[in-house]
C-alpha positions in Angstrom: 34.2 6.8 24.3 34.2 6.8 20.5 32.3 3.6 20.4 29.6 5.0 22.6 29.3 8.1 20.4 29.0 5.9 17.3 26.4 3.7 19.0 24.4 6.8 20.1 24.6 8.1 16.5 23.4 4.8 15.1 20.4 4.8 17.5 19.6 8.3 16.5 19.8 7.4 12.8 17.5 4.4 13.4 15.0 6.5 15.2 15.0 9.1 12.4 14.4 6.3 9.8 11.6 4.9 11.9 10.0 8.4 12.2 10.3 9.0 8.4 8.7 5.6 7.8 5.8 6.3 10.1 5.3 9.7 8.4 5.3 8.0 5.0 2.8 5.3 6.1 0.5 8.0 7.6 0.6 9.9 4.4 -0.2 6.8 2.4 -3.2 5.9 4.6 -4.4 9.5 4.3 -4.1 9.4 0.5 -6.3 6.2 0.4 -8.9 7.7 2.8 -9.1 10.9 0.7 -9.7 8.9 -2.4 -12.3 6.8 -0.7 -14.1 9.8 0.7 -14.0 11.8 -2.5 -15.3 8.8 -4.4 -18.2 8.3 -1.9 -19.1 11.9 -2.3 -19.2 11.6 -6.1 -21.2 8.3 -6.0 -23.7 10.0 -3.6 -24.2 12.8 -6.1 -24.8 10.3 -8.9 -27.3 8.5 -6.7 -29.1 11.8 -6.2 -29.5 12.0 -10.0 -26.8 14.6 -10.6 -25.1 14.2 -14.0 -21.8 12.5 -14.4 -18.9 14.9 -14.3 -15.8 14.0 -16.2 -13.7 16.6 -14.3 -14.6 14.8 -11.1 -13.8 11.5 -12.6 -10.4 12.8 -13.6 -9.8 14.0 -10.0 -10.7 10.5 -8.8 -8.2 9.0 -11.3 -5.5 11.2 -9.8 -6.5 10.5 -6.2 -6.5 6.7 -6.7 -3.2 6.8 -8.6 -1.6 8.9 -5.9 -2.9 6.6 -3.2 -1.6 3.5 -5.1 1.9 5.1 -5.4 1.9 6.1 -1.7 1.0 2.7 -0.4 3.1 0.6 -2.7 6.0 -0.1 -0.3 3.9 -1.1 2.6 1.1 -3.0 0.8 1.8 -3.9 -2.8 -1.4 -5.9 -3.2 -3.5 -3.0 -2.1 -1.5 -0.6 -4.3 -2.3 -2.8 -7.4 -6.0 -2.7 -6.5 -5.9 1.1 -6.0 -4.4 1.5 -9.4 -7.1 -0.6 -10.9 -9.6 1.7 -9.1 -7.9 4.6 -10.9 -8.2 2.7 -14.2 -11.9 2.1 -13.4 -12.5 5.9 -13.1 -10.5 6.6 -16.3 -13.3 4.7 -18.2 -16.1 3.5 -15.8 -18.3 2.3 -18.7 -15.7 -0.2 -19.6 -16.1 -2.1 -16.3 -19.0 -4.4 -15.4 -20.2 -5.0 -11.8 -18.6 -8.4 -12.1 -15.3 -6.9 -13.2 -15.3 -4.6 -10.1 -16.1 -7.5 -7.8 -13.5 -9.7 -9.3 -10.8 -7.0 -8.9 -12.0 -6.3 -5.4 -12.2 -2.6 -6.0 -15.8 -1.9 -5.0 -15.9 1.3 -2.9 -17.0 -0.5 0.3 -14.3 -3.2 -0.1 -11.6 -0.6 -0.5 -13.1 1.6 2.3 -13.0 -1.4 4.7 -9.4 -2.0 3.9 -8.6 1.7 4.3 -10.3 1.8 7.8 -8.2 -1.3 8.8 -5.0 0.5 7.8 -6.1 3.6 9.8 -6.3 1.6 13.0 -3.3 -0.6 12.2 -5.0 -3.8 11.4 -3.8 -5.7 8.3 
């Protein structure tokens, strides 16, 4: 009987770990999507001729950094790219279009990857 109780406890622990992992992965995907969407909003405002806003760029640095940290366990390559995206927003004038392409951190490139994560495609 003791072995059965132990086995049931182990299964329960495994299910708890699995649920926590799923929650962590969902939070990571959400963080990436929030960074993507906030960035798209800001880029659209710039395209409309609105002035650059350093406070908004600071927010983007924070969002991209948060998303990089959140995703690091499940997708280290993407985490590195998201951190480069944060570094881009820390000083956008220091990056050329070629730099952005080479680093694969263009907003549409990152958005496509984020949508793939959302539906569970790697």
